[in-house]
C-alpha positions as CSV (number, residue, x, y, z in Angstrom):
1,M,0.8,-8.8,-18.1
2,N,3.4,-11.4,-17.3
3,L,6.2,-8.8,-17.8
4,Y,4.4,-6.5,-15.3
5,R,4.2,-9.4,-12.8
6,L,7.9,-10.1,-13.3
7,E,8.7,-6.5,-12.6
8,L,6.7,-6.6,-9.4
9,R,8.5,-9.8,-8.2
10,K,11.8,-7.9,-8.8
11,I,10.8,-5.1,-6.4
12,R,10.4,-7.2,-3.2
13,L,7.6,-5.0,-1.8
14,S,7.9,-6.9,1.5
15,V,10.9,-4.8,2.4
16,Y,9.0,-1.6,1.8
17,L,6.0,-2.9,3.7
18,R,8.2,-3.5,6.7
19,A,9.5,0.1,6.4
20,A,5.9,1.4,6.1
21,A,5.0,-0.6,9.3
22,G,7.9,1.0,11.1
23,I,6.7,4.5,10.0
24,C,3.2,3.7,11.3
25,A,4.6,2.5,14.6
26,A,6.6,5.8,14.8
27,L,3.4,7.8,14.1
28,L,1.6,6.0,16.9
29,S,4.4,6.8,19.3
30,M,4.6,10.5,18.3
31,G,0.8,10.8,18.5
32,L,0.9,9.5,22.1
33,M,3.6,12.1,22.9
34,F,1.4,14.8,21.4
35,L,-1.4,13.8,23.8
36,F,1.0,13.9,26.8
37,I,2.2,17.4,25.7
38,F,-1.4,18.6,25.6
39,Q,-2.1,17.1,29.1
40,S,1.1,18.5,30.6
41,E,0.6,22.0,29.3
42,G,-3.0,22.0,30.5
43,V,-4.3,23.8,27.4
44,T,-7.9,24.8,28.2
45,G,-10.4,27.5,27.4
46,P,-11.3,29.3,24.2
47,G,-7.7,29.8,23.2
48,A,-7.0,26.1,23.1
49,V,-8.3,25.8,19.5
50,T,-5.3,27.8,18.3
51,E,-2.8,25.4,19.8
52,P,-1.8,22.4,17.7
53,Y,-2.0,20.1,20.7
54,G,-5.2,21.5,22.0
55,S,-7.6,20.3,19.3
56,W,-8.2,17.2,17.3
57,N,-7.7,19.1,14.1
58,G,-4.3,20.3,15.4
59,L,-3.3,16.7,16.3
60,L,-4.5,15.6,12.8
61,A,-2.4,18.3,11.2
62,L,0.7,17.3,13.1
63,T,0.2,13.6,12.4
64,A,-0.4,14.3,8.7
65,A,2.7,16.4,8.5
66,L,4.8,13.7,10.0
67,A,3.2,11.0,7.8
68,F,3.8,13.2,4.7
69,S,7.4,13.7,5.6
70,C,8.2,10.0,6.2
71,F,6.2,8.5,3.4
72,S,7.5,11.0,0.9
73,V,11.0,9.8,1.5
74,L,9.8,6.2,1.4
75,S,8.1,6.9,-1.9
76,A,11.3,8.5,-3.2
77,V,13.3,5.4,-2.2
78,L,10.8,3.1,-4.0
79,A,10.7,5.4,-7.1
80,A,14.5,5.5,-7.1
81,R,14.6,1.7,-7.1
82,L,11.9,1.3,-9.8
83,I,12.7,4.2,-12.1
84,V,16.1,5.7,-11.5
85,G,17.8,2.3,-10.8
86,E,16.1,0.6,-13.8
87,Y,16.4,3.3,-16.4
88,C,19.8,4.7,-15.4
89,G,21.4,1.4,-14.3
90,K,23.2,-1.4,-16.1
91,Y,19.9,-3.3,-16.6
92,A,18.3,-0.6,-18.7
93,V,19.1,-2.3,-21.9
94,L,17.0,-5.3,-20.8
95,L,14.1,-3.2,-19.7
96,L,14.1,-1.2,-22.9
97,C,14.1,-4.4,-25.0
98,Y,10.8,-5.7,-23.5
99,P,8.0,-6.1,-26.2
100,V,5.9,-3.5,-24.4
101,K,5.7,0.2,-25.1
102,R,8.1,2.1,-22.9
103,I,5.5,4.6,-21.9
104,E,3.2,1.8,-20.6
105,M,6.0,0.2,-18.6
106,L,6.9,3.6,-17.1
107,A,3.2,4.2,-16.3
108,A,3.0,0.9,-14.6
109,K,6.0,1.7,-12.4
110,C,4.6,5.1,-11.5
111,M,1.2,3.6,-10.7
112,T,2.9,1.1,-8.4
113,V,4.7,3.9,-6.5
114,C,1.5,5.9,-6.2
115,V,-0.8,3.1,-5.1
116,F,1.7,1.7,-2.6
117,T,2.5,5.1,-1.1
118,A,-1.1,6.3,-1.0
119,A,-2.3,3.1,0.7
120,C,0.4,3.1,3.3
121,T,0.1,6.8,4.1
122,C,-3.7,6.5,4.4
123,A,-3.5,3.4,6.6
124,G,-0.8,5.1,8.8
125,I,-2.8,8.3,9.5
126,V,-6.1,6.5,10.0
127,S,-4.5,4.0,12.4
128,A,-2.6,6.7,14.3
129,M,-5.7,8.9,14.8
130,G,-7.8,5.9,15.8
131,F,-5.1,5.0,18.4
132,L,-5.0,8.6,19.6
133,Y,-8.7,8.6,20.1
134,A,-8.7,5.4,22.0
135,A,-5.8,6.5,24.2
136,A,-7.5,9.9,24.8
137,Q,-10.6,8.1,26.1
138,I,-8.6,5.8,28.3
139,L,-6.4,8.6,29.8
140,G,-9.3,11.1,30.1
141,I,-7.7,13.6,27.7
142,K,-10.2,15.7,25.8
143,P,-8.7,17.9,23.0
144,Q,-11.3,20.3,21.5
145,L,-13.2,19.3,18.4
146,L,-13.4,21.8,15.6
147,E,-15.2,19.7,12.9
148,G,-18.6,18.1,13.4
149,N,-18.0,15.2,11.0
150,Y,-14.4,14.5,12.2
151,P,-14.1,10.9,10.8
152,V,-14.7,12.2,7.3
153,T,-12.0,14.9,7.9
154,V,-9.5,12.2,9.0
155,L,-10.2,10.1,6.0
156,A,-10.0,13.0,3.6
157,C,-6.7,14.2,5.0
158,S,-5.4,10.7,4.9
159,L,-6.2,10.4,1.2
160,L,-4.8,13.8,0.4
161,A,-1.6,13.1,2.4
162,G,-1.2,9.9,0.4
163,I,-1.6,11.7,-2.9
164,M,1.0,14.3,-1.8
165,S,3.5,11.7,-0.7
166,S,3.2,9.6,-3.9
167,Q,3.6,12.7,-6.1
168,A,6.6,13.9,-4.1
169,G,8.2,10.5,-4.8
170,L,7.6,10.8,-8.6
171,V,9.0,14.3,-8.6
172,S,12.1,13.1,-6.8
173,A,12.5,10.2,-9.2
174,A,12.4,12.5,-12.2
175,F,15.1,14.7,-10.6
176,G,17.1,11.5,-9.8
177,C,16.8,10.4,-13.5
178,R,18.1,13.8,-14.6
179,K,21.1,13.5,-12.3
180,R,21.3,9.7,-13.0
181,S,21.6,9.1,-9.2
182,K,19.3,7.4,-6.7
183,M,20.8,9.5,-3.9
184,A,19.8,12.7,-5.8
185,A,16.2,11.5,-5.8
186,I,16.3,10.9,-2.0
187,V,17.9,14.3,-1.4
188,C,15.2,15.9,-3.5
189,S,12.5,14.3,-1.4
190,L,14.1,15.6,1.8
191,I,14.2,19.1,0.3
192,L,10.5,18.9,-0.6
193,V,9.7,17.7,2.9
194,C,11.6,20.5,4.5
195,C,9.9,23.1,2.3
196,C,6.3,21.8,2.4
197,A,5.6,19.8,5.6
198,N,5.2,22.8,7.8
199,V,2.5,24.2,5.5
200,I,0.1,21.5,6.7
201,V,0.0,22.8,10.2
202,I,-0.4,26.5,9.3
203,S,-4.2,26.4,9.7
204,P,-5.5,23.3,11.5
205,E,-9.1,24.6,11.4
206,H,-9.0,24.5,7.6
207,I,-6.7,21.5,7.2
208,V,-8.8,19.8,4.5
209,W,-8.7,22.8,2.2
210,V,-5.0,23.4,2.9
211,M,-4.1,19.8,2.1
212,A,-6.4,19.8,-1.0
213,A,-4.6,22.8,-2.4
214,M,-1.2,21.2,-1.7
215,A,-2.3,17.9,-3.2
216,F,-3.5,19.7,-6.4
217,L,-0.2,21.6,-6.7
218,F,1.8,18.4,-6.2
219,T,-0.2,16.5,-8.7
220,V,0.0,19.2,-11.4
221,T,3.8,19.5,-10.9
222,A,4.3,15.8,-10.9
223,G,2.2,15.5,-14.1
224,F,4.3,18.0,-16.0
225,I,7.6,16.6,-14.8
226,C,6.6,13.0,-15.5
227,R,5.6,13.9,-19.1
228,F,9.1,15.2,-19.7
229,L,10.5,12.1,-18.0
230,A,8.4,9.9,-20.3
231,A,9.5,11.8,-23.4
232,R,13.1,11.3,-22.4
233,I,12.7,7.6,-21.8
234,E,10.8,7.2,-25.1
235,T,13.8,8.4,-27.0
236,M,16.4,6.9,-24.7
237,E,19.2,4.7,-26.1
238,V,21.6,2.5,-24.3
């Protein structure tokens, strides 16, 4: 346990917390811009539900897509620091000499990435949507509501976005380890974001099911890739 605590002290999570706070502030700003776009376009009537800015589900989809994009890159940066930098850097010999099973140490690092990313992503989306709701009430803007139990929808999408972002970070870290490069991990996360972020806004009225399917695919993919990464580290020599 003391070794795990030592590893956590080496990370300096405060740096990543400040980055997460900056992303949350950006989400609040972009959400406010979405509301002003809706008001300026004057989207009303039955057709409004098909417009991303004309319904709360559409606003949630846009916010979730932005949060997934930003926090996936942050997750990749953290994973590159914890996994790629440690196992492919000059201090790998020290890490591999710890009197702890390698697979357990790797699992602890992966869990740190997942918990940190999921918590920050969930907090970012929930705070952004709460801010949007308060701003809409103050400004008199009334996007249409597609779901009866909307707070549950927001919470579910926040958790799913957190899972997706954390798994994207692990996939990127595995790719970075293969290339023995932190930059390769970050580039991989950018490619994942470019390919997957737009899928979230395809069907705002079914956003929970869309994100659940994406989260499942990300988790399964990350699970297979991390097993290969663990096997490689288990037999790694420096």
